[in-house]
C-alpha angles and dihedrals in degrees: 000000000000117000113249114246119243116258136192126235091278089055093249112149114248125217126235110290093019125117146160125233126218091259090060096253122126134233137192120208126197142154128237124222092276092054095254114149119232134184139202127188138205139173095234137029095243090052091048092052091050089056090045089060089055090051092049090049090051090050093049090048092046094245110161116249092219091063086084088071100032117103129207087249092056091057091043089059088051089049091054090053097050104030113116138163099057127114111248092247092053092046092049091049092050095048091046092052094049097045093044097050112012108033097075095037125035089004090073094059121101113254092226092059098041112121134185088252090059091055091046090049090050094050093045088052091052091049102039104030103027095034096224120170123243091253092056093048087047091059092049090048091051090061097038092049092050092048091051092044088056089050088057092047091050094047098248091123137010100232140012109258092198094063111127093350094116094050090050091051093051091051095047095045096040094216114206110232105205110195118221112249133193125246117267119246089257092049090047094052091047090051097049095041092051091051093049094047099041118097090200099049105024090105089065093056098088094050096047093040091055091047091050094045097047109031091229119166113245095253090048092052097044090046095054115121126200088249089059095066131063109206094185096052092033095232131140114203110210108198109138143025130229111219128190121208118198127207099349124170106193131147092250101036136020134188122013122335149152130243134185113230136181114262118284093259136356089263089057090071097086148127117250119198117230122237114217095257089051092053089048089051091055092048089048091053090051091050092047093051092047091051093046093043092238120156133172106264099175134087119194120189088333095311120119143147092073116185102220110048130151124249091279091055092251127134121271124232137198098258092057091047094049091049090051090050091054091054092046092050091049096049094040093055092044088056091050091053091051087056095046135007089220108034116199093217131030129173114254123218107279141156135214092274090059087064088059086054091047090056090051092046092054091050092051090048090051090053096245114172112265091233090055090051089050092052091046094051094042096235115169093198118051088210090069089056092043093054091055090041090054093048093050093043090052091055090046091054091051093053094043092049090048089061091039091057091060091048093052092046090055095039100047103044095255094114130085112341095218091051091051092050090051088051091051092050091049090052091052091054089055094240 
């Protein structure tokens, strides 16, 4: 005798795996390839069977059943465990960006329900509501895209919903990409002169003079030890990088802390010659610390005797230096306005990295060979140097042609009409 098929309360025959609960809603039960049981639910039988088709399609395509319950954050934690090939500083920056901006937002969504529109909405929110720059969203996208790409590879989803979203965002928002520029010669002189003459800020002169005269990255400069410089030979040995991590919560370290890392690239391990004013700045720092009784009181990963320390003998970091620069710029410009209602030169807003660009700009203006510039800056890729070189050269051409325009006007008779007539009369007199 044939077994009677199961039916719902309306006497509709149910398929294998289907069932109706006491409250009238429906469920579908199935097992994945590992034998793990899964359920989906619906308010009506037609809705349930629409969802069953999705499940069957997933099974045919090899999509994991557990993807229905896996969040983006779950896969991000897996990405953290298996990600390799990044420098520690880069990895730390990526994880910081994701956990600061994505973890409590898009990270909570289930991977199976995530759509391209969700990613677009998230990026628009970062740009419009939180006011993040394109470069910051780019860092967040780098992690999110890799996490979702891993989800595709591991058969949680069919395609990556973040593909091309960042490019579309940049086009729609028309982000302005302001390139960092170096200080002009006049701005550089104003900056250094103000530091030397200011009673409030003179203690910052050695550090910023060395940064400006060597092109060192912030971590390279703050990590310098007295044993890394040879004052007699005039050589700086760049062989490590001091990195500051803010507000971390890791198993091995919490809070804010410093680490010593290898240089950014192989090319970053280099020797940089000292110019005379750089050597004088190092000697000035040594004298200042001796007079103030300041000594390095910190050891980081076995490294100590750092050159540039604060008044407590502790290491400096980029945030502190940039805050100091903002105060210096403000007070320097205020002082210029007190001297003259219309100052010829004022300091623009700039950060520590602009001083590295200033160093590069001065080398280009001096006609230094581009390979020498690459070596001094520690660029692994010559294209990085060439991009900066091209930008500086373009500005030089503009300024040179501005002067050339005046020369041509005076030399070809296209200048002031009265001056040209006087010149003609003088020629007629034979003088």
